[in-house]
All heavy atoms as an XYZ file, in Angstrom:
581
protein
N       0.837     -1.204      0.057
C       0.009     -0.042     -0.037
C       0.955      1.233      0.013
O       1.743      1.349      0.768
C      -0.881     -0.030      1.244
C      -2.072      0.908      1.146
C      -3.149      0.384      0.298
O      -3.284     -0.776      0.099
N      -3.937      1.331     -0.203
N       0.670      2.126     -0.931
C       1.431      3.353     -0.847
C       0.430      4.513     -1.267
O      -0.710      4.254     -1.599
C       2.598      3.302     -1.921
O       2.136      3.213     -3.276
N       0.916      5.758     -1.315
C       0.120      6.795     -1.745
C       0.123      6.764     -3.257
O       1.003      6.220     -3.862
C       0.695      8.145     -1.274
C       0.602      8.301      0.245
O      -0.384      7.763      0.832
O       1.513      8.924      0.839
N      -0.787      7.518     -3.850
C      -0.867      7.629     -5.375
C      -0.902      8.957     -5.776
O      -1.639      9.810     -5.213
C      -2.150      6.805     -5.783
C      -2.056      5.386     -5.508
C      -2.388      4.736     -4.328
C      -1.667      4.371     -6.375
N      -2.230      3.441     -4.443
C      -1.743      3.129     -5.748
C      -1.226      4.319     -7.803
C      -1.442      1.957     -6.284
C      -0.859      3.159     -8.295
C      -1.057      1.903     -7.619
N      -0.145      9.277     -6.791
C      -0.171     10.614     -7.471
C      -0.389     10.365     -8.933
O       0.429      9.696     -9.542
C       1.120     11.402     -7.178
C       1.225     11.747     -5.696
C       1.118     12.648     -8.052
C       2.439     12.563     -5.289
N      -1.444     10.879     -9.502
C      -1.705     10.658    -10.943
C      -1.548      9.197    -11.368
O      -0.956      8.780    -12.267
C      -0.845     11.444    -11.772
C      -0.823     12.966    -11.533
C       0.202     13.664    -10.947
C      -1.975     13.715    -11.822
C       0.144     15.062    -10.640
C      -2.048     15.069    -11.627
C      -0.974     15.691    -10.981
O      -1.065     17.037    -10.717
N      -2.241      8.321    -10.491
C      -2.310      6.856    -10.760
C      -0.840      6.263    -10.638
O      -0.675      5.136    -11.250
C      -2.991      6.499    -12.069
C      -4.449      6.998    -12.090
C      -5.122      6.557    -13.330
C      -6.564      7.047    -13.369
N      -7.201      6.654    -14.516
N       0.056      6.880     -9.993
C       1.413      6.362     -9.825
C       1.703      6.185     -8.314
O       1.304      6.895     -7.505
C       2.441      7.263    -10.448
C       2.372      7.393    -11.906
S       3.728      8.364    -12.621
C       3.026      9.960    -12.353
N       2.396      5.041     -8.121
C       2.736      4.764     -6.635
C       3.775      5.926     -6.161
O       4.702      6.270     -6.941
C       3.492      3.406     -6.519
C       2.601      2.279     -6.840
C       3.307      0.924     -6.810
C       4.229      0.702     -7.938
N       3.670      0.682     -9.323
N       3.581      6.324     -4.986
C       4.483      7.540     -4.456
C       4.475      7.434     -2.988
O       3.405      7.361     -2.347
C       3.817      8.795     -4.955
C       4.809      9.976     -4.768
N       5.892     10.237     -5.562
C       4.832     10.953     -3.760
C       6.497     11.307     -5.194
N       5.889     11.710     -4.099
N       5.666      7.380     -2.398
C       5.824      7.328     -1.034
C       6.150      5.898     -0.541
O       6.512      5.084     -1.403
N       6.071      5.608      0.792
C       6.432      4.287      1.162
C       5.276      3.257      0.829
O       4.164      3.740      0.975
C       6.582      4.319      2.781
C       7.868      4.837      3.233
C       8.071      4.683      4.665
C       9.502      5.044      4.970
N       9.897      4.527      6.292
N       5.736      2.044      0.490
C       4.682      1.146      0.155
C       5.358     -0.281     -0.153
O       6.603     -0.496     -0.063
N       4.468     -1.177     -0.524
C       4.791     -2.518     -0.827
C       4.200     -2.874     -2.220
O       3.038     -2.585     -2.469
C       4.322     -3.558      0.124
C       4.933     -3.276      1.605
C       4.627     -4.962     -0.206
C       4.260     -4.072      2.682
N       5.054     -3.447     -3.088
C       4.612     -3.915     -4.316
C       4.932     -5.392     -4.576
O       6.072     -5.767     -4.359
C       5.331     -3.087     -5.492
C       4.940     -3.528     -6.851
C       3.663     -3.220     -7.464
C       5.794     -4.334     -7.561
C       3.294     -3.684     -8.671
C       5.411     -4.758     -8.843
C       4.201     -4.420     -9.437
N       3.910     -6.173     -4.984
C       4.065     -7.605     -5.389
C       3.542     -7.767     -6.753
O       2.393     -7.361     -6.967
C       3.392     -8.398     -4.353
C       3.953     -8.427     -2.874
C       3.199     -9.237     -1.954
C       3.812     -9.118     -0.554
N       3.206     -9.956      0.331
N       4.340     -8.364     -7.673
C       3.850     -8.527     -9.003
C       3.204     -9.887     -9.240
O       2.904    -10.269    -10.434
C       5.106     -8.392     -9.907
C       5.982     -9.437     -9.905
O       5.985    -10.386     -9.151
N       6.967     -9.373    -10.787
N       2.773    -10.620     -8.227
C       2.079    -11.783     -8.454
C       2.933    -13.029     -8.595
O       2.449    -14.139     -8.622
N       4.265    -12.868     -8.675
C       5.208    -14.007     -8.846
C       5.946    -14.052     -7.454
O       5.518    -13.571     -6.451
C       6.090    -13.853    -10.012
O       6.933    -12.719     -9.833
C       5.302    -13.827    -11.340
N       7.141    -14.400     -7.596
C       8.084    -14.384     -6.385
C       8.724    -13.105     -6.164
O       9.687    -12.951     -5.260
C       9.078    -15.582     -6.472
C       8.464    -16.904     -6.506
C       9.561    -18.029     -6.693
O      10.734    -17.708     -6.413
O       9.214    -19.013     -7.199
N       8.401    -12.027     -6.807
C       9.065    -10.765     -6.800
C       8.258     -9.817     -5.948
O       7.077     -9.658     -6.154
C       9.386    -10.237     -8.075
C      10.305     -8.975     -8.162
C      10.703     -8.639     -9.610
O      11.227     -9.490    -10.306
O      10.386     -7.451     -9.944
N       9.043     -9.036     -5.008
C       8.291     -8.031     -4.256
C       9.349     -6.899     -3.898
O      10.516     -7.107     -3.971
C       7.666     -8.651     -2.908
O       8.763     -9.076     -2.103
N       8.764     -5.772     -3.704
C       9.621     -4.610     -3.259
C       8.855     -3.905     -2.118
O       7.659     -3.667     -2.165
C       9.723     -3.606     -4.460
C      10.351     -2.301     -4.033
C      11.786     -2.218     -3.894
C       9.630     -1.171     -3.785
C      12.407     -1.020     -3.465
C      10.203      0.097     -3.449
C      11.532      0.125     -3.236
O      12.214      1.279     -2.953
N       9.622     -3.603     -1.052
C       9.077     -2.858      0.067
C      10.039     -1.700      0.310
O      11.252     -1.863      0.448
C       8.985     -3.724      1.332
C       8.389     -2.947      2.497
C       8.059     -3.868      3.705
O       8.253     -5.077      3.611
O       7.732     -3.221      4.675
N       9.502     -0.531      0.167
C      10.370      0.674      0.362
C       9.676      1.951     -0.131
O       8.384      2.055     -0.110
N      10.495      2.841     -0.713
C       9.981      4.124     -1.162
C       9.842      4.140     -2.659
O      10.641      3.688     -3.350
C      10.930      5.330     -0.670
O      11.125      5.067      0.733
C      10.330      6.645     -0.968
N       8.771      4.745     -3.050
C       8.478      5.074     -4.505
C       8.493      6.572     -4.797
O       8.106      7.324     -3.938
C       7.117      4.447     -4.954
C       6.917      2.988     -4.874
C       6.577      2.341     -3.722
C       7.336      2.145     -5.947
C       6.459      0.992     -3.690
C       7.176      0.884     -5.857
C       6.794      0.281     -4.726
N       8.930      6.899     -5.937
C       8.877      8.235     -6.358
C       8.302      8.260     -7.783
O       8.951      7.764     -8.717
C      10.283      8.946     -6.342
C      10.218     10.402     -6.775
C       9.772     11.405     -5.927
C      10.566     10.817     -8.057
C       9.754     12.689     -6.267
C      10.446     12.114     -8.443
C      10.005     13.054     -7.620
N       7.071      8.790     -7.918
C       6.399      8.799     -9.230
C       6.474      7.424     -9.942
O       6.884      7.371    -11.023
C       6.934      9.997    -10.052
C       6.736     11.310     -9.472
C       7.281     12.413    -10.416
C       5.167     11.628     -9.176
N       6.153      6.413     -9.247
C       5.916      5.000     -9.754
C       7.280      4.262     -9.924
O       7.323      3.163    -10.501
C       5.179      5.002    -11.109
C       4.206      3.813    -11.182
O       3.658      3.454    -10.177
O       3.973      3.330    -12.288
N       8.353      4.819     -9.424
C       9.673      4.104     -9.627
C      10.251      3.921     -8.122
O      10.084      4.693     -7.270
C      10.658      4.959    -10.335
C      10.253      5.343    -11.688
C      11.082      4.624    -12.617
N      10.836      5.084    -14.009
C      11.369      4.492    -15.019
N      12.117      3.346    -14.853
N      11.095      4.866    -16.227
N      10.944      2.777     -8.014
C      11.629      2.517     -6.759
C      12.665      3.595     -6.578
O      13.461      3.872     -7.452
C      12.332      1.167     -6.780
C      11.357     -0.009     -6.963
S      12.135     -1.676     -7.066
C      12.893     -1.553     -8.732
N      12.692      4.180     -5.419
C      13.584      5.328     -5.181
C      13.814      5.434     -3.698
O      12.929      5.274     -2.873
C      13.005      6.670     -5.714
O      13.856      7.719     -5.577
N      15.063      5.803     -3.263
C      15.347      5.876     -1.854
C      15.735      4.471     -1.326
O      16.243      3.662     -2.055
N      15.428      4.174     -0.011
C      15.797      2.908      0.525
C      14.736      1.981      0.367
O      13.535      2.218      0.459
C      16.067      3.107      2.110
C      16.508      1.819      2.730
C      17.889      1.418      2.610
C      15.643      1.111      3.285
C      18.294      0.307      3.191
C      16.076     -0.105      3.968
C      17.426     -0.481      3.843
N      15.075      0.663      0.064
C      14.089     -0.366     -0.167
C      14.749     -1.785     -0.156
O      15.900     -1.926     -0.110
N      13.870     -2.710     -0.262
C      14.242     -4.115     -0.266
C      13.506     -4.860     -1.378
O      12.255     -4.922     -1.446
C      13.908     -4.863      1.065
S      14.436     -6.584      1.122
N      14.355     -5.355     -2.322
C      13.737     -6.000     -3.573
C      14.108     -7.527     -3.323
O      15.248     -7.920     -3.191
C      14.401     -5.505     -4.819
C      14.057     -6.174     -6.056
C      12.575     -6.069     -6.391
C      14.882     -5.665     -7.220
N      13.010     -8.442     -3.404
C      13.247     -9.870     -3.277
C      12.740    -10.456     -4.556
O      11.621    -10.249     -5.003
C      12.384    -10.379     -2.126
C      12.854     -9.791     -0.792
C      12.019    -10.451      0.356
C      12.496     -9.843      1.742
N      11.692    -10.418      2.878
N      13.626    -11.374     -5.080
C      13.291    -12.174     -6.216
C      13.642    -13.571     -5.904
O      14.235    -13.926     -4.831
C      14.060    -11.664     -7.507
O      15.415    -12.097     -7.394
C      13.930    -10.223     -7.756
N      13.371    -14.494     -6.861
C      13.758    -15.942     -6.697
C      15.256    -16.136     -6.665
O      15.779    -17.116     -6.203
C      12.939    -16.797     -7.630
O      13.444    -16.460     -8.949
N      16.006    -15.153     -7.311
C      17.390    -15.278     -7.466
C      18.252    -14.532     -6.432
O      19.388    -14.924     -6.221
C      17.785    -14.845     -8.860
C      17.228    -15.672    -10.020
C      17.613    -15.251    -11.299
C      17.009    -16.180    -12.364
N      17.517    -15.924    -13.697
N      17.634    -13.417     -5.859
C      18.461    -12.680     -4.933
C      17.494    -11.787     -4.098
O      16.333    -11.593     -4.414
C      19.421    -11.798     -5.560
C      18.871    -10.687     -6.528
C      18.528     -9.415     -5.996
C      18.704    -10.926     -7.812
C      17.961     -8.493     -6.832
C      18.104     -9.976     -8.629
C      17.695     -8.727     -8.128
N      18.130    -11.224     -3.060
C      17.462    -10.212     -2.223
C      18.401     -8.981     -2.216
O      19.591     -9.175     -1.803
C      17.126    -10.714     -0.803
O      16.264    -11.776     -0.854
C      16.508     -9.560      0.065
N      17.918     -7.877     -2.527
C      18.713     -6.652     -2.437
C      18.132     -5.714     -1.389
O      16.908     -5.472     -1.403
C      18.808     -5.964     -3.833
C      19.465     -4.545     -3.765
C      20.823     -4.417     -3.753
C      18.758     -3.427     -3.724
C      21.475     -3.193     -3.750
C      19.256     -2.212     -3.722
C      20.708     -2.085     -3.697
O      21.274     -0.841     -3.634
N      18.968     -5.157     -0.563
C      18.518     -4.154      0.438
C      19.476     -3.033      0.330
O      20.687     -3.150      0.478
C      18.549     -4.792      1.834
C      17.943     -3.880      2.818
C      17.841     -4.614      4.262
O      17.688     -5.779      4.325
O      17.862     -3.857      5.175
N      18.986     -1.855     -0.013
C      19.805     -0.724     -0.150
C      19.091      0.423     -0.875
O      17.873      0.503     -0.899
N      19.896      1.303     -1.473
C      19.436      2.481     -2.183
C      18.969      2.177     -3.591
O      19.651      1.359     -4.251
C      20.534      3.499     -2.158
C      20.870      3.982     -0.791
C      19.703      4.814     -0.111
O      19.024      5.582     -0.753
N      19.526      4.532      1.173
N      17.970      2.826     -3.991
C      17.453      2.844     -5.384
C      17.339      4.253     -5.935
O      17.208      5.243     -5.145
C      15.998      2.228     -5.462
C      15.987      0.728     -5.174
C      15.976      0.214     -3.880
C      15.912     -0.097     -6.128
C      15.932     -1.084     -3.569
C      15.873     -1.557     -5.941
C      15.898     -2.067     -4.681
N      17.495      4.404     -7.247
C      17.287      5.636     -7.970
C      16.734      5.333     -9.320
O      17.247      4.476    -10.005
C      18.593      6.386     -8.016
C      18.438      7.662     -8.784
C      17.824      8.734     -8.177
C      18.841      7.880    -10.096
C      17.628      9.942     -8.831
C      18.627      9.032    -10.745
C      18.018     10.070    -10.102
N      15.562      6.021     -9.580
C      14.958      5.867    -10.869
C      14.657      4.355    -11.261
O      14.838      3.950    -12.373
C      15.774      6.537    -11.957
C      14.965      6.808    -13.198
O      13.637      6.943    -13.096
O      15.504      6.971    -14.272
N      14.194      3.615    -10.252
C      13.821      2.257    -10.483
C      14.945      1.255    -10.424
O      14.795     -0.004    -10.733
N      16.208      1.636    -10.227
C      17.375      0.726    -10.321
C      18.152      0.766     -9.003
O      18.132      1.778     -8.299
C      18.270      1.224    -11.473
C      17.663      1.211    -12.791
C      18.569      1.780    -13.871
C      17.756      1.822    -15.117
N      18.281      2.807    -16.102
N      18.894     -0.280     -8.751
C      19.721     -0.442     -7.624
C      20.858      0.621     -7.813
O      21.605      0.445     -8.779
C      20.226     -1.848     -7.398
C      19.141     -2.805     -7.178
S      19.813     -4.535     -6.987
C      20.149     -4.836     -8.756
N      20.938      1.603     -6.922
C      22.089      2.519     -7.073
C      22.349      3.188     -5.728
O      21.500      3.787     -5.074
C      21.598      3.692     -8.111
C      22.638      4.678     -8.484
C      22.399      5.496     -9.580
O      21.837      5.064    -10.549
O      22.614      6.800     -9.439
N      23.595      3.088     -5.385
C      24.060      3.587     -4.148
C      24.473      2.424     -3.188
O      24.767      1.335     -3.614
N      24.527      2.646     -1.867
C      24.914      1.694     -0.952
C      23.913      0.551     -0.830
O      22.722      0.849     -0.776
C      25.237      2.235      0.447
C      26.514      3.087      0.435
C      26.857      3.549      1.812
C      28.154      4.382      1.720
N      28.698      4.649      3.059
N      24.420     -0.641     -0.758
C      23.465     -1.753     -0.590
C      24.113     -3.076     -0.445
O      25.319     -3.179     -0.543
N      23.309     -4.133     -0.291
C      23.841     -5.482     -0.313
C      22.882     -6.435     -1.054
O      21.673     -6.279     -0.960
C      24.186     -5.899      1.074
C      22.921     -6.174      1.939
C      23.413     -6.670      3.379
C      22.154     -6.885      4.212
N      22.486     -7.350      5.550
N      23.502     -7.419     -1.658
C      22.724     -8.463     -2.401
C      23.151     -9.797     -1.842
O      24.324    -10.050     -1.642
C      23.121     -8.482     -3.931
C      22.517     -7.279     -4.603
C      22.542     -9.774     -4.566
C      22.780     -7.327     -6.085
N      22.075    -10.542     -1.477
C      22.404    -11.955     -1.068
C      21.709    -12.844     -2.147
O      20.553    -12.813     -2.372
C      21.742    -12.255      0.295
C      22.009    -13.791      0.689
C      22.357    -11.400      1.395
N      22.515    -13.590     -2.875
C      21.951    -14.447     -3.816
C      21.323    -15.696     -3.285
O      21.648    -16.114     -2.102
C      23.051    -14.913     -4.863
C      23.591    -13.764     -5.637
C      24.534    -14.323     -6.729
N      24.939    -13.174     -7.673
C      25.799    -13.328     -8.506
N      26.500    -14.494     -8.716
N      26.141    -12.292     -9.305
N      20.598    -16.442     -3.963
C      19.860    -17.589     -3.532
C      20.929    -18.677     -3.166
O      20.663    -19.563     -2.258
C      18.992    -18.210     -4.650
N      22.146    -18.582     -3.695
C      23.209    -19.559     -3.364
C      23.887    -19.203     -2.058
O      24.674    -19.973     -1.528
C      24.289    -19.552     -4.484
O      24.736    -18.152     -4.528
C      23.730    -19.833     -5.795
N      23.533    -18.040     -1.496
C      24.135    -17.555     -0.201
C      25.285    -16.591     -0.409
O      25.713    -16.044      0.619
N      25.649    -16.319     -1.590
C      26.784    -15.319     -1.859
C      26.389    -14.016     -1.428
O      25.199    -13.597     -1.697
C      27.167    -15.353     -3.375
C      27.762    -16.588     -3.915
C      28.000    -16.431     -5.349
O      27.016    -16.704     -6.119
O      29.154    -16.110     -5.766
N      27.207    -13.242     -0.758
C      26.899    -11.890     -0.363
C      27.801    -10.928     -1.016
O      28.942    -11.060     -1.070
C      27.031    -11.812      1.212
C      27.020    -10.424      1.772
C      25.606     -9.809      1.660
C      27.537    -10.434      3.225
N      27.186     -9.834     -1.550
C      27.884     -8.761     -2.123
C      27.456     -7.476     -1.452
O      26.217     -7.264     -1.368
C      27.577     -8.615     -3.659
C      28.044     -9.812     -4.455
C      27.171    -10.794     -4.686
C      29.342     -9.952     -4.917
C      27.499    -11.909     -5.371
C      29.695    -11.013     -5.619
C      28.782    -12.039     -5.848
N      28.348     -6.681     -0.915
C      28.004     -5.419     -0.283
C      28.909     -4.302     -0.703
O      30.100     -4.435     -0.854
C      28.236     -5.667      1.312
C      27.546     -4.578      2.088
C      27.438     -5.057      3.553
O      27.845     -6.105      3.878
O      26.950     -4.137      4.324
N      28.355     -3.196     -0.984
C      29.024     -2.051     -1.475
C      28.217     -1.029     -2.219
O      27.013     -0.833     -1.949
N      28.794     -0.416     -3.149
C      28.178      0.578     -4.090
C      27.697     -0.003     -5.295
O      28.229     -0.860     -6.011
C      29.141      1.693     -4.373
C      29.622      2.602     -3.223
C      28.529      3.583     -2.798
O      27.694      4.028     -3.668
O      28.460      3.878     -1.642
N      26.374      0.238     -5.719
C      25.838     -0.286     -6.861
C      25.460      0.867     -7.828
O      25.330      1.990     -7.515
C      24.561     -1.048     -6.531
C      24.838     -2.321     -5.785
C      24.959     -2.263     -4.428
C      25.042     -3.562     -6.529
C      25.251     -3.429     -3.675
C      25.314     -4.651     -5.807
C      25.426     -4.601     -4.429
């Protein structure tokens, strides 16, 4: 649940696309932005987003258990 501006997600919220993918964090005009957590069947990323992409400090844990932490 997030706020909506012109039918776009905006502010803090949770998005699930009906598969194994979900995002919990901040949206800016329908894009992942700011701090959030993206979970897929292949990895979990927790960190900064900009314009819908992983950008800034964060960490990825792959399904295999591999951990990557740093700047994205």
